[in-house]
C-alpha positions in Angstrom: 119.6 106.3 90.6 119.6 102.6 90.0 116.3 101.0 88.8 116.4 98.3 91.5 116.9 101.0 94.2 113.9 102.9 92.9 111.8 99.7 93.0 113.0 98.8 96.5 112.1 102.3 97.7 108.6 102.1 96.3 108.2 98.6 97.8 109.4 99.8 101.2 106.8 102.6 101.1 104.1 100.2 100.2 105.1 97.8 103.1 105.0 100.7 105.5 101.5 101.7 104.2 100.2 98.2 104.6 101.8 97.9 108.0 100.1 101.1 109.2 96.8 99.9 107.8 97.1 96.7 109.7 98.1 98.5 112.8 95.0 100.7 112.5 92.8 97.6 112.2 94.5 95.9 115.2 94.1 99.0 117.4 90.5 99.4 116.3 89.8 95.9 117.5 91.9 95.9 120.6 91.4 99.4 122.0 87.6 99.7 121.4 87.7 103.5 121.1 89.6 104.1 124.3 92.8 105.5 122.7 93.7 107.5 119.6 96.1 104.8 118.3 93.8 103.9 115.4 93.6 107.5 114.3 97.4 107.9 114.6 98.1 104.8 112.6 95.7 105.8 109.8 97.1 109.3 109.8 100.6 107.9 109.3 99.3 105.8 106.5 97.8 108.8 104.7 101.0 110.8 105.2 103.2 108.0 103.8 100.8 107.5 100.9 101.0 111.2 100.1 104.8 111.2 100.4 105.0 108.3 98.0 102.8 110.0 95.4 104.8 113.2 95.8 108.1 111.3 95.4 106.8 109.5 92.3 105.6 112.9 90.8 108.9 114.5 91.6 110.8 111.6 90.0 108.7 111.8 86.8 109.1 115.6 86.7 112.9 115.4 87.2 113.4 112.6 84.8 114.5 109.9 87.3 111.4 107.9 86.5 110.3 107.3 83.0 106.6 106.4 82.8 105.6 103.9 80.2 102.3 102.3 79.0 100.9 99.0 80.0 103.0 96.2 78.6 105.7 98.7 77.5 
């Protein structure tokens, strides 16, 4: 897999995570506890975060991603 494709995939995951976090804040302020949209948005954020961590762990385990030290 191309290095730039891996980077774009991680950035896309991070954008979705931040988007769901913002959506949760927006629904919290707008709905005032009347709906479950806040809970749903934050649940999606957690699921996407766990998926990203699992994909990174799988990539390291399979050798697609080679971890390096800071400044390496």
